[in-house]
N, C-alpha and C positions, 0 to 999 in steps of 0.2 A: 841182473837179472830182477832178485829181489826188488830194488829201488823200485824197479816197473810193477811188480805188485804190491808194492804198498802204496804206489801212488794210485792207483786203481783202483785198490779197495777206500781210499779215501777218497775221492771225487764220489763215488759209490755211494759211502755212508752222505758227504754231504750233500748229494742230490738225497737222501733218503729225509734225513733230518729236516728239509726244507720244506718237504710236502705232508704238512699234520695229519693227512688224512692215509697216504704212504703210511708214515710210521706208524702212526694210528692201526692200519691194519697188520704190519709188519710184528709188533707187540703182540697183538691176538694171535696170529700165526702163532709165534714162536710160542706162546704160552700155553695154545691148544695141544703144540706138539710135543712139550715137554713135560708137562701138568699129569700129575694121573688123577686130578679128581673135578676134571672136566664134566659136561652135564651129558656127554655120549657115553662114555668112560662108567659115570654113575651111576646111570638110569638102571642099566641089569644088575646093579647089587642092591639095589631099590625095587626094583620088581621081584626081585629072589627073594628079599628079606619081607614083602608082603606076601608069597606064594608060601612060601617056608620058613614061618617064624622061628626064632629059635631061640628063646633067653635063657637070661644069664642067671647061674643061680648064686647068687650071693651070701660070701660067711656070717652066721648071726652077728660077729662084729662089727659088719658094717651096718647093720638095722636102727644101731644105735645114733649113726648122723639122721635120719633120717626122722627118729623120734624125738629131737631135743627144738 
């Protein structure tokens, strides 16, 4: 049974790799499903940062880097 599944997966992979458009679509879909930084997921963060700006307060030691 495992050999049948492996053969089936291998055939599906070969079909996927032969069609450039299908391969690209699969890669993009996988990226969108797994990446935490896609446009749809980041958009609410950007909007919140614009409506509720919070600025970091850096210690005085860090200011020396910007004044060099």
